[in-house]
C-alpha positions in Angstrom: 10.6 -10.4 -4.4 8.2 -7.8 -6.7 9.2 -6.7 -9.8 7.6 -4.5 -12.6 9.3 -4.4 -16.1 8.7 -1.5 -18.2 5.1 -1.0 -17.4 2.9 0.6 -19.8 -0.7 1.6 -19.0 -3.2 3.2 -20.7 -6.9 4.6 -20.5 -8.3 5.4 -23.9 -5.8 7.4 -25.8 -4.2 8.6 -22.0 -0.7 6.5 -21.6 -1.1 6.6 -17.3 2.2 4.5 -16.6 4.9 4.7 -19.3 7.6 2.3 -19.0 7.7 2.1 -15.4 9.9 -0.3 -14.1 10.6 -0.9 -9.9 11.7 -3.8 -7.6 10.3 -4.3 -4.3 12.3 -6.2 -1.6 10.6 -8.8 1.3 10.5 -6.9 4.5 11.1 -3.3 3.3 8.8 -0.4 2.8 8.4 1.6 -0.6 6.9 5.2 -0.8 5.3 6.2 -3.9 5.1 9.8 -4.2 4.5 12.3 -6.9 1.8 14.9 -7.8 -2.0 14.7 -8.4 -2.8 12.3 -11.5 1.2 11.1 -11.4 -0.4 7.5 -11.8 0.0 6.8 -8.2 -2.9 4.4 -7.5 -2.6 3.3 -11.0 0.9 2.1 -10.5 -0.4 0.2 -7.2 -3.3 -1.2 -8.7 -1.3 -2.7 -11.8 1.6 -4.6 -9.8 -1.1 -5.4 -7.6 -2.7 -6.8 -10.6 -6.1 -5.8 -10.0 -5.7 -3.1 -13.5 -3.8 -5.1 -16.1 -0.8 -3.5 -18.6 -0.8 -3.1 -22.3 3.1 -3.7 -22.1 5.8 -4.7 -19.9 6.4 -7.5 -16.8 5.4 -8.1 -13.7 7.3 -10.7 -11.6 5.5 -11.6 -8.1 8.0 -14.7 -6.8 7.4 -17.8 -8.6 4.9 -15.9 -10.9 5.5 -14.2 -13.9 3.3 -12.3 -16.0 3.9 -10.8 -19.7 1.5 -8.7 -20.9 -0.6 -8.2 -22.7 -1.9 -11.3 -20.3 -5.0 -12.8 -18.9 -4.1 -13.8 -15.2 -7.2 -16.0 -14.4 -6.4 -19.3 -12.6 -2.8 -17.6 -11.6 -4.1 -14.2 -9.3 -1.9 -13.2 -7.2 -4.3 -12.6 -4.4 -3.8 -13.2 -1.0 -0.3 -13.2 -1.7 -0.6 -9.4 -2.9 -3.2 -7.5 -0.6 -4.5 -4.2 -1.2 -6.1 -1.6 1.4 -7.4 1.5 -0.3 -8.0 4.7 0.6 -11.7 4.1 0.9 -11.2 1.3 3.5 -14.3 -0.4 2.5 -15.5 -1.2 6.0 -19.2 -3.0 5.5 -21.0 -0.9 8.3 -23.6 -3.0 9.5 -20.9 -5.2 10.6 -18.7 -4.5 13.9 -15.0 -4.0 13.1 -14.0 -7.6 14.0 -16.9 -8.7 11.4 -15.0 -7.0 8.9 -12.0 -8.4 9.8 -12.9 -12.1 9.5 -15.7 -11.7 6.7 -12.7 -12.6 4.0 -12.1 -15.6 5.6 -15.1 -17.3 5.3 -17.5 -18.6 7.8 -15.1 -20.9 9.6 -12.5 -19.2 11.9 -9.6 -21.8 12.5 -7.9 -21.8 16.2 -4.5 -20.8 14.1 -6.4 -18.1 12.6 -8.2 -16.7 15.8 -4.8 -16.7 17.6 -3.2 -14.8 14.9 -6.1 -12.2 14.8 -5.6 -12.1 19.1 -2.1 -11.4 18.1 -2.7 -8.6 15.9 -5.1 -6.9 18.2 -2.6 -6.7 20.4 -0.1 -5.6 18.0 -2.7 -2.9 16.6 -3.9 -1.7 20.4 -7.5 -2.5 19.3 -8.8 -4.4 22.6 -11.2 -1.0 23.4 -12.8 -0.9 20.0 -12.7 -4.2 18.3 -16.5 -5.1 18.6 -17.7 -2.0 18.1 -19.7 -0.8 14.6 -17.3 1.8 12.1 -19.6 4.6 12.7 -18.6 4.3 16.6 -15.1 4.6 15.7 -12.4 7.0 14.7 -11.0 7.0 11.2 -8.0 6.2 12.6 -9.6 2.8 14.2 -11.2 2.0 10.9 -7.7 2.2 9.1 -6.5 -0.2 11.8 -8.9 -3.0 11.2 -8.6 -2.3 6.9 -4.8 -3.0 7.5 -5.5 -6.1 10.0 -8.0 -7.6 7.8 -5.5 -7.5 4.9 -2.7 -8.9 7.4 -5.1 -11.5 8.5 -4.8 -12.8 4.3 -0.9 -13.4 5.1 0.1 -11.5 2.4 3.7 -10.9 1.4 3.0 -8.3 -0.4 0.9 -5.4 1.4 -0.4 -2.3 -1.0 -1.5 1.0 0.7 -3.4 3.6 -1.4 -3.2 7.1 1.1 -3.8 5.0 4.4 -2.9 8.5 6.3 -5.2 10.2 4.5 -7.1 12.3 7.1 -5.6 11.0 10.0 -4.1 13.4 12.5 -0.4 13.9 13.7 -1.4 11.2 16.6 -2.8 8.6 14.1 -0.5 8.9 11.5 2.4 8.4 14.2 0.5 5.1 15.3 0.3 3.7 11.9 4.0 4.5 11.2 4.8 2.4 14.2 2.2 0.0 13.0 4.2 -0.5 9.7 7.2 -1.0 11.4 5.7 -4.3 13.2 4.5 -5.5 9.7 8.1 -4.8 8.1 9.6 -7.4 11.2 7.4 -10.2 9.9 8.9 -9.9 6.3 6.2 -8.5 4.6 7.3 -5.8 1.7 5.0 -2.9 2.0 4.5 -0.2 -1.0 2.4 2.7 -0.7 1.0 5.6 -2.2 1.6 9.0 0.8 1.0 12.7 0.2 3.4 13.0 3.5 6.9 14.1 2.7 7.6 13.2 6.8 6.2 10.4 6.7 7.9 8.9 3.5 11.3 10.1 5.3 10.4 8.1 8.6 9.4 4.9 7.0 10.9 4.3 3.7 13.4 1.9 2.6 12.8 3.3 -0.9 11.0 6.4 -2.2 9.8 6.6 -5.9 9.1 10.3 -7.0 6.0 9.4 -10.4 5.3 12.2 -12.5 3.2 12.3 -16.0 3.1 8.3 -15.4 7.0 8.3 -15.3 9.2 7.5 -12.5 11.5 10.5 -12.4 13.7 9.5 -10.0 13.6 6.6 -7.0 15.9 6.0 -4.2 17.0 5.7 -0.6 14.7 8.0 1.8 17.5 10.4 1.9 16.6 11.6 -2.1 14.1 13.5 -0.3 16.2 15.5 1.2 19.4 15.6 -0.6 18.3 14.9 -4.1 20.4 16.2 -7.6 17.5 16.0 -9.4 16.0 19.4 -9.7 12.0 18.2 -10.0 11.9 16.3 -6.9 13.4 19.3 -5.2 10.6 21.6 -6.5 8.1 18.8 -5.4 9.5 18.6 -1.7 9.8 22.5 -1.6 6.2 23.2 -2.6 5.1 20.6 -0.4 6.6 21.9 2.5 5.2 25.1 1.9 2.2 23.8 1.8 1.9 21.9 4.8 
């Protein structure tokens, strides 16, 4: 289980996360939604320990971090792995080389078997040996996710993985997230696509001004008693 309690994060005088708490269980998908600048990506970085909070506590299975603290010598990676919107795919390496790069110079037979299974799961046979500029952004997205999965994370954090994708590519990512969930991996994702969140989520968190306004099952996106969430979802639907 990944659990954050009373997390406060500041950048200078600005409070970006204000007393935020959440729980993520294995084999579930949690979507974080909210207006731009609400602290969604910062929350992702904070529970992934890439940003350290000023106050609060994060528990990742048997590891506990009470802030303020240092994580040197007890980093949670790769148990917790993040895929950013920018993907960070090296242009001079093929997608396969990009995927294998974090594993070091030697790849074991077990890792090669795992890669073959992921290539099959994500339907990457046709383009796995191409360079990033030779494939679509959706194919690069898949490569970034497979690279993360090769590290065998228990918690996969995804920052706007559906950005810049068309409807078919989003549908493909949706089905792949289902496969990841079946593996028992907990997924936490930031998204601006409400229909995507409705389709994939076990839990939805609505964040605004660094605070969790409301959270609950995916049904809250359609039947919430919270007026602010209803306003937000209505605006998003009108703009789409």
